[in-house]
C-alpha positions in Angstrom: -7.7 -1.4 1.1 -11.0 -0.1 0.2 -14.0 -2.3 1.4 -15.0 -2.7 -2.1 -11.5 -3.6 -3.4 -11.1 -7.2 -4.8 -15.0 -7.3 -4.4 -15.2 -10.3 -6.8 -13.0 -12.2 -4.4 -15.2 -11.6 -1.4 -18.4 -12.2 -3.5 -17.0 -15.7 -4.4 -17.0 -16.7 -0.8 -20.1 -18.5 -0.1 -22.2 -17.6 3.0 -21.0 -19.7 6.0 -22.0 -20.3 9.6 -20.5 -17.5 12.0 -17.7 -20.1 13.3 -16.8 -21.0 9.7 -16.4 -17.3 8.9 -14.2 -16.8 11.6 -12.2 -19.8 10.8 -11.9 -18.3 7.1 -10.7 -15.0 8.5 -8.1 -16.7 10.9 -7.1 -19.2 8.3 -6.3 -16.3 5.8 -4.5 -14.3 8.4 -2.4 -17.2 9.2 -1.5 -18.1 5.7 -0.7 -14.5 4.9 1.6 -14.4 8.1 3.5 -17.2 6.6 3.8 -15.7 3.2 4.9 -12.4 4.6 7.3 -14.1 6.8 8.9 -15.9 3.7 8.9 -12.5 1.7 10.4 -10.6 4.7 13.2 -13.2 4.9 13.9 -12.8 1.2 13.7 -8.9 1.3 15.7 -8.4 4.4 18.5 -11.0 4.0 18.7 -11.4 0.2 18.3 -15.2 0.5 15.8 -17.1 -1.8 16.0 -20.3 0.3 16.3 -22.7 1.8 16.0 -21.2 5.0 17.5 -21.6 8.4 16.0 -21.1 11.8 17.7 -17.8 12.3 16.4 -16.6 9.1 12.7 -16.9 10.2 13.7 -14.8 13.2 15.1 -12.0 10.9 11.9 -12.1 8.8 9.5 -11.6 11.9 10.0 -7.5 12.0 8.8 -7.6 8.3 5.8 -9.7 8.8 4.6 -8.2 12.1 4.9 -4.6 10.7 3.1 -5.3 7.6 0.3 -7.3 9.3 0.2 -4.3 11.7 -0.3 -1.8 9.1 -2.6 -3.7 6.9 -4.8 -4.7 10.0 -5.0 -1.0 11.4 -6.1 0.2 7.8 -8.8 -2.5 7.5 -10.0 -2.2 11.1 -10.2 1.6 10.7 -12.9 0.8 8.0 -14.4 -1.9 10.1 -15.1 0.3 13.2 -16.3 3.3 11.2 -18.8 0.9 9.6 -19.9 -0.4 13.0 -20.3 2.9 14.2 -22.7 3.8 11.5 -24.3 0.6 11.9 -23.3 -0.7 8.5 -23.1 -4.5 8.5 -19.6 -5.4 7.5 -17.2 -8.5 7.6 -14.0 -8.7 9.5 -10.9 -8.2 7.3 -10.0 -10.8 4.7 -6.1 -10.9 4.5 -5.0 -11.9 1.1 -1.8 -14.0 1.0 0.6 -14.0 -2.0 3.1 -16.7 -2.0 6.8 -15.7 -2.9 7.6 -16.8 -6.4 11.3 -16.8 -7.5 12.2 -14.0 -9.7 8.9 -12.1 -9.1 8.6 -9.0 -6.9 6.0 -9.4 -4.3 5.5 -8.4 -0.6 3.9 -11.8 0.5 0.4 -10.3 0.4 -2.0 -8.5 -1.9 -3.3 -6.5 1.1 -6.5 -7.0 2.9 -10.2 -6.1 2.3 -13.5 -6.0 4.2 -16.7 -6.3 2.4 -20.0 -4.2 3.3 -23.2 -6.4 3.7 -25.6 -3.6 3.7 -26.2 -0.3 1.9 -24.3 2.6 3.1 -27.1 5.2 3.4 -25.5 8.7 3.4 -22.4 10.4 2.2 -21.4 11.1 5.8 -21.3 7.4 6.5 -19.5 6.9 3.3 -17.0 9.5 4.0 -16.2 8.2 7.5 -15.9 4.6 6.4 -13.9 5.7 3.3 -11.3 7.9 5.4 -11.1 5.9 8.5 -8.9 3.1 6.6 -6.2 5.3 4.9 -5.9 7.8 8.0 -5.3 5.0 10.4 -3.1 3.1 8.1 -1.0 6.1 7.4 -0.6 6.7 11.3 0.6 3.2 11.5 3.0 3.7 8.6 4.5 6.8 10.4 4.9 4.7 13.6 6.8 1.9 11.8 8.8 4.6 9.8 9.9 6.5 12.6 11.1 3.4 14.4 12.9 2.4 11.4 14.6 5.8 10.7 15.6 6.2 14.4 17.0 2.7 14.8 19.0 2.2 11.6 21.8 -0.4 12.0 25.3 0.4 10.8 27.2 -0.3 7.6 28.0 -3.8 8.9 24.4 -4.8 8.7 24.4 -4.3 4.8 27.8 -5.7 4.5 26.6 -9.0 6.0 24.1 -9.0 3.0 26.5 -7.7 0.3 30.0 -8.2 1.5 31.2 -6.3 -1.7 28.8 -3.4 -1.4 31.6 -0.8 -1.4 33.5 -2.7 -4.2 33.5 -0.8 -7.5 32.2 -3.9 -9.2 29.3 -4.2 -7.0 25.9 -4.3 -9.0 27.7 -4.6 -12.4 25.9 -7.0 -14.8 23.1 -7.7 -12.5 19.4 -6.6 -12.4 19.1 -3.6 -10.0 15.9 -2.8 -8.0 15.1 0.6 -6.5 12.2 1.9 -4.6 10.9 5.3 -5.8 11.1 8.1 -3.2 8.2 9.9 -1.9 7.9 13.3 -0.1 7.4 11.7 3.1 10.4 9.6 2.9 12.5 12.5 1.9 11.0 14.8 4.8 11.5 12.0 7.3 15.0 11.4 6.3 16.0 15.1 6.8 14.3 14.9 10.2 15.6 11.7 11.6 18.8 11.0 10.0 22.0 12.6 10.8 23.8 13.7 7.7 27.0 12.1 8.8 25.3 8.8 9.4 25.2 6.0 6.8 21.8 5.7 5.2 21.2 3.2 2.4 20.4 4.2 -1.0 16.7 3.5 -2.2 18.1 0.7 -4.3 19.1 -1.2 -0.8 16.2 0.2 1.4 14.2 -3.2 1.1 16.9 -4.9 3.1 15.7 -2.9 6.2 12.4 -4.4 7.4 10.8 -1.2 9.0 11.8 1.1 6.1 10.7 -1.5 3.7 7.3 -2.1 5.1 6.7 1.6 5.8 7.4 2.3 2.2 5.1 -0.5 1.1 2.5 0.9 3.6 2.7 4.3 1.9 2.5 2.8 -1.7 -0.6 0.9 -0.7 -2.2 3.9 1.0 -1.5 6.1 -2.2 -3.1 3.4 -4.4 -6.1 3.4 -2.3 -6.5 7.1 -2.1 -6.6 7.7 -5.8 -9.9 9.4 -6.3 -11.4 6.9 -8.6 -14.6 4.8 -8.3 -15.1 2.9 -5.0 -11.4 3.2 -3.8 -11.1 5.0 -0.5 -10.0 8.2 -2.4 -13.2 7.9 -4.4 -15.5 7.5 -1.4 -13.6 10.6 0.1 -13.9 12.9 -3.0 -17.4 11.9 -3.8 -18.6 12.5 -0.2 -16.9 15.9 0.2 -18.1 17.3 -3.1 -20.5 15.5 -5.5 -21.0 13.1 -8.1 -20.0 15.3 -11.1 -16.9 16.7 -9.4 -15.9 13.3 -8.3 -16.2 12.0 -11.9 -14.2 15.0 -13.3 -11.4 14.4 -10.7 -11.5 10.7 -11.3 -11.1 11.2 -15.1 -8.1 13.6 -14.7 -6.6 11.0 -12.2 -7.0 8.3 -14.7 -5.4 10.3 -17.6 -2.5 11.0 -15.2 -2.1 7.3 -14.5 -2.2 6.2 -18.0 0.3 8.9 -19.1 2.6 7.6 -16.2 2.0 4.1 -17.1 2.6 4.6 -20.9 5.9 6.6 -20.0 7.0 3.7 -17.9 6.4 1.4 -20.8 8.2 3.4 -23.6 11.0 4.8 -21.5 13.3 1.9 -21.5 12.2 0.7 -25.0 13.5 3.8 -26.5 15.9 4.9 -23.9 14.3 8.2 -23.4 16.2 8.8 -20.1 13.1 9.9 -18.4 13.0 9.8 -14.5 9.3 9.4 -13.9 6.6 6.8 -14.9 6.0 3.3 -14.2 4.3 0.6 -16.3 2.4 -0.8 -13.3 0.4 2.5 -13.3 -0.9 1.5 -16.7 -1.9 -1.9 -15.2 -3.6 -0.2 -12.2 -5.4 2.0 -14.6 -7.0 -1.0 -16.5 -7.9 -2.6 -13.3 -9.7 0.5 -12.1 -11.5 1.1 -15.3 -12.9 -2.3 -15.7 -13.4 -3.5 -12.2 -13.3 -0.6 -9.8 -15.0 1.7 -12.3 -14.3 5.5 -12.6 -17.6 7.0 -11.3 -18.6 6.6 -7.8 -22.2 5.3 -7.5 -24.7 7.4 -5.7 -25.7 7.1 -2.1 -29.5 7.5 -1.0 -28.9 10.6 0.9 -26.5 13.4 0.2 -25.8 16.3 2.2 -23.0 18.9 3.2 -20.3 17.5 5.3 -19.3 19.3 8.5 -16.2 21.4 8.5 -14.4 18.8 10.7 -15.1 16.2 8.2 -13.8 18.4 5.3 -10.6 19.1 7.2 -10.1 15.4 7.5 -10.8 14.9 4.1 -8.2 17.6 3.0 -5.8 15.8 5.3 -6.5 12.7 3.4 -5.6 14.4 0.2 -2.3 15.6 1.9 -1.6 12.0 2.8 -2.0 11.0 -0.9 0.3 13.5 -1.9 3.0 12.8 0.7 2.6 9.0 0.0 2.4 8.8 -3.9 5.5 8.2 -6.1 5.2 8.5 -9.9 7.9 5.9 -10.2 7.5 3.5 -7.2 9.6 0.8 -8.6 12.7 1.2 -10.9 14.4 -1.9 -12.6 17.8 -1.6 -14.2 19.5 -4.0 -16.3 
């Protein structure tokens, strides 16, 4: 996530001695390893506990994959900051304990905190773009492995023995992950049409596909060109303050519309196939905490063609990763 995301979280951490800070980073990483392992068991096996030793083994692919993606994303920011001699913390991994009946992935992501001023838009761009581009590459690796190593139908039948029964899913709450352009493209490339492929309502049982989807979701959230999200850093650095504010305002309107549609669609049974109430919640967080307008840097100059190409690549990554309806609940 952006180095300024959850800034209030990192600001609440008092200054400590170096060995204490390292222990804090390590402790958060270990706790997040545990919470993602528990979440991974629930996602991939459908069990809510108590767990057996073999269940923990099944949860490992999930937790290793999600820590890999989050770590690559944050260390992308970190090494770019070090390159520009900007003081920055190591990543803080943020655990989130599995709560019965609550959708969660065992973590709220990870964050680094800058401890010195970023002096130029070039440095701002490099630090902002390094995270999502690195994280996206990590997502691609996990997804490619997931798409090319799909287990057969028996894997799903071990979780849902009645999956092919006409009664399956009736009178039960259903959860479906929203499709993305990248998911559709990769499915068409790597999956044989004659091969069984789980629907998006069962994709979360497959750890590499589930984590890859989650990684794209987090990447898209951070690439929204608002405030001090990664996308805000990139758009501000590529263009200027006024254009970033205009693009951010349009993005906020789109998020609010998608969020409102997600709220009223089930209430009035409109039958619309887009919109998610979570986008409205995210828009409120952006407006009140992340802010819409990107703060100015001390020195602003035209980016090189190479950096601009990388910026446009980041915009393409956002388009490929974004889902207007990432989570679909059916009752």
